N, C-alpha and C positions, 0 to 999 in steps of 0.2 A: 832477519831480513831487513834490507834497507827500507827506511820509512817513506814509502811513496804515499802521496795524498790519496785518500779513499773517499772523501765526502763530496764528490763532484758529480753525482748522478743528476740527471735532468737535462743535460746538454743533448742536443739531437745529433745523431749521425748525419754527416754531410754538412753540419753547421758549426761543429766544434764550439769554441767560445766566442764566435762572431768575428774572429780575426784571422788573417792569413798566416800561414806558417812562416817562421823567420828565415828558413832556407828550404831549397828544394830537397825532396827526400832522395838520399843516395840509394844505390842498390846495396842489398845485404852482401857483405864480403863473403860470408860463409854461414852455414846452418849446421849446428851440432845436434845430432839426434840424441834425445834423452829418453831412455826406457824407464818405466816406473811401474810399481805395483802396490796395492794396498788392500785393506780389509773390505769385504762386502762386495756383492754384485746382485743384480736383479732389476726388475722393471715393475712399475706400478703407476698409479695416478700421480700427478704432480701434488706437492704439498700445498697447503693453503697459502704460505708465503710466496711460493713460486707462482701460483695462480694470481696473486695480488699484483706482483710486478709484471707478469706476462700481459695482463690487461693494459697496464701503463705502457709497456714496450710496444704493443700492437697499436695502441691509440696514438702514441707519439712517433711511431715508425722509427724506433731507435732501440739499441741495446742498452741505453742509459748507462754507458760504461763507467766503471770505477777504476781508480788507479792513476798512474802518472809516471813521472820520471824523478830520479834522485841521484845525487853524486855518490860514487862508490868510495869506500875508505881506501887509503893508500895501501898497496900490497894485495888488493883483491885480485884474484885470478879468474879466468874464464872457467877453469876446472872447478873452482869453488862455487861459482854461480850455478854451474851444471848440477852439482850435488845439492845445492839449495833448492833448485827447481825439482829435482828428483824427490827430495824430502817433501816438499809442498804438495806435489801431485799425489804422492803415495799416502800422506797422512790425512788429507781432507777429502772425504768422499764427494763433496759438492764440486770439486775440481775435476773429478772423473765421471761427472754426470752429463749426459747429452739428452736431447729430446727425441722422441719418436712421434710421428704424425700419422693418424689413420687416414682413410680415404676422404673423410670430410675435413681434414686439416686440424683435427683436435689433438693437442699434444699430451703425451705422457712422458715420464722420466725413465731413463735407463742408466743404472750405475754399472761401471766396468771395473773389473778387478785389476786390470793392467792395461798398459797402452804405451804409446810413443808420441812425443812431440818434439818440435825443433826449437832450440834456442838460437835466435838470429844474432849475428855479429855485424855491426856496422863500424867501419873505420872512418874517423874524421881526419881530413887532411891536416898537414902540419900547420897551415895558416887558418884553419877553421876553428870556431868555438865549439867544443864538443857538446856543450849544453844546447846550442842551436840545433845540432844534429839530433840530439836526444829529443828535443821539442818537436822536430819534424817527424820522427818515428812515433812519438806519442800521439801526435795529431792524426797520423795515418792509421794507427791502431784503432783510434776512437772513431774515425770516419768510415773505415771499411766495414761493411756489413758482416756480421757473424753468421756462419752456417751452424745453426743450433743442433742439427742432427749429425753433421759430418765433421765438426771441429770441436776441440776442447774449449771450455769457456775462458781460458787464459791465454794471453799473448805475452811473450817476454823477449827482451833483447838486451844486449850489452853494446855500449858504444866504447870504442877504443881510440886512443890517439898515440901514435908511435909505439904501438904494441901494448900500451898500458890501458886496462879497463878504467874508464872514468865515470860512466853513468850506467844505471840500470833503468830500463823502461818495463813496466808491468801494467797491463790493462786487462780487465776481465769484464765479461758481460754481467748484467745485474742478476741474472738467474743464479749465479754461483754463490752470491752472498750479498748481504746488505752492508752498510758502512761500519756498523759495530762488529759484524763478523769479520770484516777486513782487518780491523784493528786487532781482534783476537788472533787472527791468522798471523799477522806480522809479529806479534808478541811470541807466539809459539815457535815460529820459524827461527826467530832470533835465539830463543832458548834451546832449540833443537830437542824438545821434549821427546822422550822415547816411550813413556807410558801410553797405553792405548788412549785414543781420543775419547772423551767422555760426552755424554748427552745423546739425545735422539737425533740421528742424522736424517737427511731429507727423505730417504726411502722409508725409514722407520716412522717418521712423522706421518707420512701418507697412510701407512698401515694403521697407526693409532687413530688418525683422524677419521678413518672409515669404520672404526670399531664402535660399539654402543657408547663407550665413554666419550669418544670424540664427537659422536653425533649429539650427545647431551650438551656438550660444550657449545657446539654450533647452534643448537636450538635456543640455549640461554642467550647467546650473543644476538641472535636474530630477534628475539623478543625485546631486548634492550633497544636495538635499532628501530624496531617498529614503533615503540613508545616515543622515541625522539622524533621520528619522521612524521608522525601524526600530529605533533605539537608545533611543527615548524611553520613560520609564515610562508605564504605563497611566493613571496619575493625575498631572496636571500642575498642578492647582490644587485647593483644598480641596473644591470642589463635585463633583457637583451637591448644592445645598443647597435648603432651602425659601426661595424668594426673598421679598424684602420687596415691599411695594406702596406707591408705585411701585417698580419693580424696579431701575432703573438710576440710580446715584448718581454725582455729581461732587464732588470735594474739591480744595482748594488747600492746599499745605503750603509754608511759608516757613521756612527754617532757616539763619540767618546762620552758625551754628556749623558746620553741614555744609559750607556754601559755603567757609568758611575752612579746613576740614580736608581737603577733597579735594585741593588743590594739594600738601599735605604728602605724601600717598600718591603723587601723580604724580611728585614729585621723588624720592621714595624708590625707586620702581619704574622710573623712566625711561619712563613710559607717559603717553600723552596723556589729558587729562581725560575725554573721552567714554568711553574704555575703563575709567577709574577709576569713573565713575558706573555703568556697566553692571555692573562687578564688585561694587561695593558693593550695588547693587540685588539681584543674584543671591544674595549672602550673606544679606542681610536677608530675602528671600523664603524662603530655606531655613530661617532661624531661626523664622519665623512658621509655616511649613507643614510643615517636616520633609522636604520633597520634594527629591530630587536624582537625576539632574541637573536643573537648572533650564532649561527650554526658553523661549527668548525670540525674538521677531521684531523685530530692530532696524530702524527705518525708515531707508532709505538714499537720499540725494538723487540718487545716480548722476551727479553733475556731475564726478566724477573721470574719467569716460569722455570722451575728447577730443571726440567728436561732440556731446556734450550739455553741454559746459562752460558756455556762455553762453546756452543756449536758454531762452526763456520758455515753459514748457510743463509738462505734468504728467509728470514723469520719475521721481519718487520711488516706490520700491517697498519692501516689507518683506521682508528676508531671514529666515534662520532659523539659530539656533545653540543648542547645549546645553552648559551649563557644569557641570562636575563639582565640586560644592561640598562635599559631605560629607567631613569630615576634612582639608580644605585650609585653609591660612591665607588671610587676606584678600589679602595680597600675591600669593600664588600664584594666587588666583582672578582678580585684576586682570590679571596677566600672561597668564593663560589667556583672559580676555575680549578682550584685545588681539589675540591670535592667532586666536581663533575668530571674532571680529567681522570681521577682514579677510577670512576665507573667506566669511562671510555677505555682506559687501559685494560681493565678486567675483561671487557667484551670486545677487544680488538684481536680476537682469535676466532676465525670463522671461515667458512668456505665462500670465497668471493663470488662464485657462480650462483650460489643460493642467495647471497645478499643482493646481487643484481636483479634476480627474479623478484625479491621482496620490494625493492625500490620501484620496479616497474608496476607491480600490483598496487602498491599504495598510491603511486602517481595516478593510475587509472581510477582508483576509488575516490581520490580527492579531486580529480580533474585538474591537477597541476603537477608540474615536474618537481619532485621532492628530492632529486639527487643533489647531494651536498658537494659543491665544487670548490670549497674553500679549505685548503690544507695548511697545516702548521707543523713544521719539521724542525725541532730543536736539537741540533747536533753538537751543542757545546758540551765541554767536559765539566762535570760537576765534582771538582776536587775538594776534599775536606781541607780546612786550614792546617798548617803544620802543628804538631803537638806543642802545647804550651802557649799558643797564640791567644792573646786576650781578645775576647769577642767584644767588639765595639757596639755601642747602643745605636739605635736608629737616629737619635738626636746628634750623636757625635758624627756619624756618617753624613747626616744632612748638613752639618756645619762645614765639613770638609768639602762637600759638593758646592755649597754656596760660595766658598772662598775660591774654588777652582773654576767655577762655571764660565766666566768670560773666556778663558783660554780653551776650555773644553768645547764650547759652542763653535769656536773657529775651526775645529777639526771635523765638523759634520759635512758630509758630502753625499749627494745623490746623483748617480750616473746611470744613464741607459747604456746597456752593454751589448745588446743583441736584439734584432728583429727578424722574425722568420714566419713562414707560413706553416711550418710543421706544428701540428697541434700540441698543446700542453693543457694543463688543468685551467679552470677559470681563474683561480687565484691560489698561488702556492708560495708560501713564505718559508724559506730555509734560513736558519741562524747557525753560524759556525764560527769557531775560533780561527783566526788567521794571524800571521805575523804583523799585519797592519791593524789588528784589533777585531772585535766582533763584527762580522759581516752579516747584514740582513739582505738576503737575495729575494727579490720579488719576481715571480714569473706570472704573467697575466695574459688572459685572453681579452683583448680590447673590445670584444663583443659583449663583455659582461662588466668590465670595470675600465674606465678610460685611463689613459696615461696621466692626465691631470689629477684624477682621483687617487691613482696609485702613489704619485709623489706626495699628495696631500696626506695619504694614509701614513706614509713613512714619517713625515714631519709631525703628524698628530700623535704617533706613538712616542716620539721624543718629547713633545710638549706634555703629554699626559704623565710620563715618568718624572719629568723635571718638576712640574707643578705639584704633584703629589709628594715628592721628596722634600721640596723646599718648604712645604707647609709645616714640616717638623723642625725647621731651623729658626731659632730665635733671631739670628742675624738677618736672615732673609725676610722674616716677618717685619722687623723694624725698618728695613729698607724698601719694603713693598715688592720684593722680588718673588714672593710666594704666590702671587695672583696670576 
């Protein structure tokens, strides 16, 4: 399958990425009906992962769509894309799953053994840029509300110019899969695997989760949550504040210097980069707000669970941990982040409805709102070094950083990208790899953290990473740049 971008959840329907489409949306030239069939059928409760994202979708009034557009290889035909779509819909049960709603509006899932959907065809005029047309289709797919009960979760189109397919647009609602599931799907579609799909699909997950074994997992997770919630400070973010209008703001932060500094800390502490990023974030948030411990909900893809390893579905859930930052060194916080994040990962598999009940009960008993509104979503790829690569020491990496730092600092940018009244979480940081480098996307509720504090948080993360790394550089120490 053409590699369309899948890590763009969190944009609101009706707001897109905060910019207008490059061209007006043309009418579809034709629609090709695609029949498909696959294994499995039935109805049951939604899985825990579906419940998790459903709460976010309802709260943000958005399908939180995944996907995008991509150029097609020369020689691609519409017939070839039709077969790709047929394969995709047949192979992955989550793509054949819709919702049912009872009289009270409560959703359950229904898996269909077969169905039909349209592949839309859009023709770009000879003078048009087909990428602009594909961008307009993509934006329309993301902005148009999904009918969760009456439509399949995937929308797909081909853009042609002078009869030649040039672009594919594929957008799905977030109930179908999370970002990692989307990557698994693209890998399997590209390979056209014919062996039966492995792992517990969403319908099977719901049945296991309702079993005695599933209920024991849920109870263990809720006990962990209650221990954390009872130890949290009454104030977790600066707010409540007087919110701005629009209330909810998005920003992108690029920092080549921080990206280069984080591996130094990883080498020094013997800790993986996700834990380093989490620890640096916690130290920076403490610097800006003075709050400790720092309560964070790390988003966990749950694919380390054998039954979910290769499943294309919505399996990600956000765990919870609290990092004691006050008086601790950055290296100590990073090591703490690794330990506590592992506990959060272990217990990030639970029924979100029961968790919401727990948060409400503990809040009543403590007389304070203990819901944790600070999310940390690390979407970066953790690729091992090529075989035979010499592992450099922390001191060597620090020396390289010291030498390159002036140029790296010049590449740092912080940009507000969107403002909207559609609700989002209080503070949600996503980190992902992009062609321009690692992007740190901040989505904030200005009623809890101000725009000024958000920008200060981004720069504090950079400062924490650089200061900690340069402390290991003899050159930086001689020149005074480690302070």
